[in-house]
KEDO-816942 format. One line per field, with one value per residue (C-alpha): residue in one letter; z, x, y. Coordinates in Angstrom, 2 decimals, padded with zeros to 5 digits. Example, Ala and Ser with C-alpha at 12.3 -4.5 7.8 and 13.67 -1.06 7.14 Angstrom:
REM KEDO-816942
residu <- A / S $
z <- 007.80 / 007.14 $
x <- 012.30 / 013.67 $
y <- -004.50 / -001.06 $
//
This chain:
REM KEDO-816942
residu <- X / X / X / X / X / X / X / X / X / X / X / X / X / X / X / X / X / X / X / X / X / X / X / X / X / X / X / X / X / X / X / X / X / X / X / X / X / X / X / X / X / X / X / X / X / X / X / X / X / X / X / X / X / X / X / X / X / X / X / X / X / X / X / X / X / X / X / X / X / X / X / X / X / X / X / X / X / X / X / X / X / X / X / X / X / X / X / X / X / X / X / X / X / X / X / X / X / X / X / X / X / X / X / X / X / X / X / X / X / X / X / X / X / X / X / X / X / X / X / X / X / X / X / X / X / X / X / X / X / X / X / X / X / X / X / X / X / X / X / X / X / X / X / X / X / X / X / X / X / X / X / X / X / X / X / X / X / X / X / X / X / X / X / X / X / X / X / X / X / X / X / X / X / X / X / X / X / X / X / X / X / X / X / X / X / X / X / X / X / X / X / X / X / X / X / X / X / X / X / X / X / X / X / X / X / X / X / X / X / X / X / X / X / X / X / X / X / X / X / X / X / X / X / X / X / X / X / X / X / X / X / X / X / X / X / X / X / X / X / X / X / X / X / X / X / X / X / X / X / X / X / X / X / X / X / X / X / X / X / X / X / X / X / X / X / X / X / X / X / X / X / X / X / X / X $
z <- -103.08 / -104.76 / -102.26 / -099.31 / -100.80 / -101.37 / -097.78 / -096.42 / -098.56 / -097.42 / -093.79 / -094.16 / -095.87 / -093.14 / -090.35 / -092.16 / -092.60 / -088.93 / -087.21 / -089.42 / -087.93 / -084.40 / -085.22 / -086.82 / -083.83 / -081.39 / -083.61 / -083.90 / -080.15 / -080.02 / -082.70 / -081.63 / -083.92 / -083.02 / -086.44 / -086.20 / -089.84 / -090.27 / -088.52 / -087.39 / -084.70 / -081.60 / -078.39 / -075.14 / -074.51 / -075.38 / -072.65 / -070.19 / -071.44 / -071.11 / -067.41 / -066.93 / -068.70 / -065.92 / -068.34 / -070.16 / -066.94 / -065.28 / -068.33 / -068.37 / -064.66 / -065.11 / -067.99 / -066.05 / -062.97 / -065.00 / -067.02 / -063.92 / -062.18 / -065.42 / -066.10 / -062.57 / -062.52 / -066.05 / -065.34 / -062.26 / -063.85 / -067.20 / -065.55 / -063.50 / -066.65 / -068.52 / -065.65 / -065.46 / -069.22 / -069.37 / -066.04 / -065.41 / -068.35 / -067.63 / -066.09 / -067.18 / -069.39 / -070.24 / -073.96 / -073.20 / -070.76 / -073.41 / -075.93 / -073.48 / -072.46 / -076.07 / -077.33 / -076.78 / -079.10 / -082.12 / -081.11 / -082.60 / -079.97 / -080.97 / -080.08 / -076.84 / -075.90 / -076.57 / -074.70 / -071.68 / -071.71 / -071.53 / -068.83 / -066.67 / -067.14 / -065.78 / -062.97 / -061.92 / -061.73 / -059.77 / -057.36 / -057.98 / -059.33 / -061.56 / -062.46 / -066.14 / -066.75 / -063.82 / -063.53 / -062.14 / -065.25 / -067.62 / -065.48 / -065.40 / -069.19 / -069.95 / -067.61 / -069.39 / -072.72 / -071.52 / -069.80 / -073.17 / -074.20 / -070.90 / -071.01 / -074.50 / -073.49 / -070.26 / -071.98 / -074.58 / -071.79 / -069.78 / -072.70 / -072.29 / -068.49 / -067.17 / -064.66 / -063.14 / -061.50 / -059.34 / -058.61 / -057.57 / -055.27 / -053.57 / -053.27 / -051.39 / -048.92 / -050.42 / -050.13 / -053.43 / -052.81 / -051.98 / -055.05 / -057.15 / -055.98 / -055.97 / -059.25 / -061.53 / -060.81 / -061.59 / -064.75 / -065.76 / -064.81 / -068.39 / -069.62 / -066.68 / -067.25 / -070.98 / -070.27 / -067.76 / -070.16 / -073.03 / -070.88 / -069.76 / -073.35 / -074.50 / -071.73 / -072.45 / -076.16 / -075.99 / -077.28 / -078.49 / -075.33 / -073.07 / -075.17 / -074.49 / -070.73 / -069.88 / -069.28 / -067.91 / -064.54 / -066.16 / -069.35 / -070.56 / -072.62 / -075.95 / -075.43 / -074.80 / -077.83 / -080.09 / -078.98 / -079.50 / -083.13 / -083.98 / -082.90 / -084.12 / -082.33 / -080.45 / -080.09 / -076.42 / -077.60 / -079.46 / -076.26 / -074.27 / -076.90 / -076.85 / -073.08 / -073.42 / -076.09 / -073.79 / -070.91 / -073.03 / -074.35 / -070.80 / -069.72 / -072.74 / -072.07 / -068.41 / -069.38 / -071.96 / -069.51 / -066.85 / -069.40 / -070.48 / -066.86 / -066.11 / -069.25 / -068.32 / -064.78 / -066.15 / -068.56 / -065.75 / -063.56 / -066.38 / -067.21 / -063.56 / -063.44 / -063.84 / -067.34 $
x <- -019.61 / -019.70 / -017.23 / -019.31 / -022.48 / -020.69 / -019.42 / -022.90 / -024.43 / -021.76 / -022.40 / -026.15 / -025.67 / -023.26 / -025.70 / -028.60 / -026.50 / -025.47 / -028.72 / -031.44 / -030.89 / -031.13 / -034.31 / -035.92 / -034.93 / -036.58 / -039.64 / -040.20 / -039.85 / -043.36 / -044.69 / -047.66 / -046.63 / -044.08 / -042.51 / -039.68 / -039.91 / -043.67 / -045.45 / -048.96 / -049.68 / -048.44 / -048.10 / -046.10 / -046.52 / -042.92 / -041.63 / -043.97 / -042.82 / -039.20 / -039.56 / -041.23 / -038.39 / -036.05 / -033.49 / -032.89 / -032.92 / -030.40 / -028.11 / -028.39 / -027.58 / -024.65 / -023.27 / -023.70 / -021.96 / -019.05 / -018.76 / -018.71 / -016.01 / -014.04 / -014.15 / -013.02 / -010.17 / -009.02 / -009.07 / -006.86 / -004.40 / -004.36 / -003.63 / -000.82 / 000.63 / 000.54 / 002.25 / 004.95 / 005.60 / 005.80 / 007.30 / 009.77 / 012.06 / 014.63 / 014.04 / 014.94 / 012.26 / 010.54 / 010.27 / 008.87 / 006.39 / 005.13 / 004.71 / 002.81 / 000.48 / -000.37 / -000.58 / -004.36 / -004.96 / -003.65 / -004.22 / -007.34 / -009.97 / -010.15 / -006.48 / -006.93 / -009.96 / -008.18 / -005.06 / -007.08 / -009.04 / -005.80 / -004.44 / -007.57 / -007.67 / -004.14 / -004.71 / -007.84 / -005.94 / -003.09 / -004.72 / -008.45 / -009.11 / -010.52 / -012.98 / -013.92 / -017.56 / -017.90 / -018.26 / -014.74 / -013.24 / -015.12 / -014.25 / -010.58 / -010.56 / -012.35 / -010.06 / -007.03 / -008.40 / -009.46 / -006.22 / -004.58 / -007.33 / -007.24 / -003.44 / -003.51 / -006.05 / -004.28 / -000.89 / -002.17 / -003.39 / -000.18 / 001.98 / 000.67 / 001.06 / 003.35 / 005.78 / 006.50 / 003.06 / 004.09 / 007.43 / 005.78 / 003.37 / 006.20 / 008.21 / 005.24 / 005.33 / 003.01 / 004.10 / 004.49 / 001.41 / -000.70 / 000.57 / -000.26 / -003.87 / -004.55 / -002.84 / -002.29 / -005.53 / -007.77 / -005.75 / -006.29 / -009.97 / -011.33 / -009.05 / -009.97 / -013.69 / -013.30 / -011.29 / -013.87 / -016.77 / -014.81 / -013.94 / -017.57 / -018.82 / -016.17 / -017.16 / -020.88 / -020.27 / -017.85 / -019.01 / -015.95 / -013.82 / -016.85 / -017.83 / -014.42 / -014.24 / -017.95 / -020.50 / -023.95 / -023.10 / -022.32 / -024.22 / -023.74 / -026.25 / -024.33 / -024.08 / -027.82 / -028.69 / -026.35 / -027.83 / -031.37 / -030.61 / -030.78 / -034.43 / -035.35 / -035.04 / -038.15 / -039.22 / -038.19 / -034.60 / -035.64 / -037.20 / -034.06 / -031.85 / -034.08 / -033.68 / -029.90 / -029.86 / -031.92 / -029.53 / -026.47 / -028.06 / -028.83 / -025.22 / -023.92 / -026.32 / -025.31 / -021.64 / -022.09 / -023.74 / -021.12 / -018.38 / -019.99 / -020.45 / -016.79 / -015.76 / -017.82 / -016.43 / -012.89 / -013.53 / -015.00 / -011.97 / -009.61 / -011.41 / -011.29 / -007.51 / -005.61 / -004.30 $
y <- 052.96 / 049.54 / 048.11 / 049.39 / 047.87 / 044.58 / 044.62 / 045.34 / 042.59 / 040.13 / 041.07 / 040.56 / 037.19 / 036.13 / 037.04 / 035.34 / 032.20 / 032.18 / 033.07 / 031.53 / 028.04 / 029.46 / 031.39 / 028.34 / 026.21 / 028.62 / 028.94 / 025.18 / 024.76 / 026.28 / 023.92 / 021.82 / 018.95 / 016.31 / 016.79 / 019.29 / 020.40 / 021.03 / 023.88 / 023.01 / 025.60 / 027.39 / 025.40 / 025.43 / 021.69 / 020.82 / 023.13 / 021.43 / 018.02 / 019.14 / 019.91 / 016.53 / 014.66 / 013.60 / 012.12 / 015.41 / 017.43 / 015.11 / 015.28 / 019.08 / 019.37 / 016.98 / 019.06 / 022.31 / 020.89 / 019.51 / 022.73 / 024.95 / 022.89 / 022.59 / 026.33 / 027.21 / 024.71 / 025.52 / 029.26 / 028.88 / 026.47 / 028.29 / 031.63 / 030.11 / 028.53 / 031.84 / 033.66 / 030.97 / 031.12 / 034.92 / 035.93 / 033.13 / 033.70 / 031.03 / 027.63 / 024.15 / 022.65 / 025.94 / 025.12 / 021.67 / 023.21 / 025.65 / 022.83 / 020.64 / 023.48 / 024.38 / 020.79 / 020.34 / 023.32 / 021.42 / 017.80 / 016.13 / 015.44 / 011.78 / 011.36 / 013.30 / 011.23 / 007.94 / 009.08 / 010.21 / 006.94 / 004.93 / 007.24 / 006.97 / 003.20 / 002.87 / 005.37 / 003.53 / 000.25 / 001.87 / 004.32 / 003.79 / 007.30 / 008.65 / 005.90 / 005.79 / 006.69 / 009.09 / 012.86 / 013.19 / 011.54 / 013.88 / 016.91 / 015.97 / 015.46 / 018.74 / 020.67 / 019.23 / 020.42 / 023.89 / 024.90 / 025.64 / 028.09 / 029.97 / 030.10 / 031.62 / 034.30 / 035.26 / 035.24 / 037.71 / 040.00 / 039.70 / 040.83 / 044.39 / 044.46 / 047.19 / 045.69 / 049.10 / 049.03 / 046.08 / 047.66 / 050.93 / 049.09 / 047.22 / 050.43 / 051.90 / 049.05 / 046.42 / 042.82 / 040.90 / 038.75 / 041.84 / 043.68 / 040.64 / 040.40 / 044.16 / 045.09 / 042.12 / 040.24 / 043.28 / 043.82 / 040.18 / 040.11 / 040.50 / 037.70 / 035.48 / 036.01 / 035.34 / 032.20 / 030.99 / 031.40 / 029.83 / 026.82 / 026.56 / 026.56 / 024.08 / 021.68 / 022.05 / 021.49 / 018.55 / 015.19 / 013.29 / 013.33 / 012.81 / 009.77 / 008.20 / 008.77 / 009.08 / 006.37 / 005.51 / 007.06 / 010.43 / 011.17 / 014.73 / 016.67 / 016.39 / 012.61 / 012.38 / 014.53 / 012.56 / 009.24 / 010.55 / 011.44 / 007.73 / 007.67 / 011.15 / 014.47 / 015.54 / 019.19 / 018.90 / 019.26 / 022.43 / 023.76 / 022.97 / 024.62 / 027.71 / 028.01 / 027.66 / 030.39 / 032.65 / 031.94 / 032.76 / 035.95 / 037.01 / 036.47 / 038.39 / 041.25 / 041.50 / 041.31 / 044.06 / 046.45 / 045.73 / 046.40 / 049.67 / 050.71 / 050.01 / 051.88 / 054.95 / 054.98 / 054.73 / 057.59 / 059.70 / 058.98 / 059.85 / 063.09 / 064.18 / 063.95 / 067.21 / 067.79 $
//
């Protein structure tokens, strides 16, 4: 009994510690005062001011565009890397390939940012692309970082894949490419979706690497928020953060209901099979 009470108390304290800052942030986004720590009354003016602030909106759109392209590219390349590592058992350089794919997971972001800056500088002088300080440079850098996370997620899902399913499909006349897209891809869909969202969030959240390879032509939202800290954060940032929290909660809610719907349909299909 004591252990269960201690566990419940620990869980409550953990949730309070995690979500109190988010609740206070949302609450003060409706504060009528410019001070972010003193409540003076309810007002929606900071949301109106947010949609009139072209600098914040442009930085948000830039971050969303970079994050979407990064997540898509990292998901494709990360899935291919995981399939190569797991399915192609023997090829020259396999161990080196695994190390290189997983290296961004353990490498400090400062080192990665500096290395990518030097790489882009040399590539720009040789072939003219990617130019430092542009969206393409930040997208390329974020994709490089996110591939490792997608590869790890897809690899964990692939470990439990039953190879006999592909063999049975090909025995029934399906070509390898058709069997791959109709059997393996649906099996990997949860891992691919998780990897996409993780890459999207990592790109939206990144500051260090974007500060190295970004510039005035491509200012992301974390860069803008960090630079505004020097002059004091306005409640417009609270309003923007509240909208992002609402957006994330909406995605999680939709994902949860889709998962439960798929689970119920799978259970119904299983129960209809003859015992």
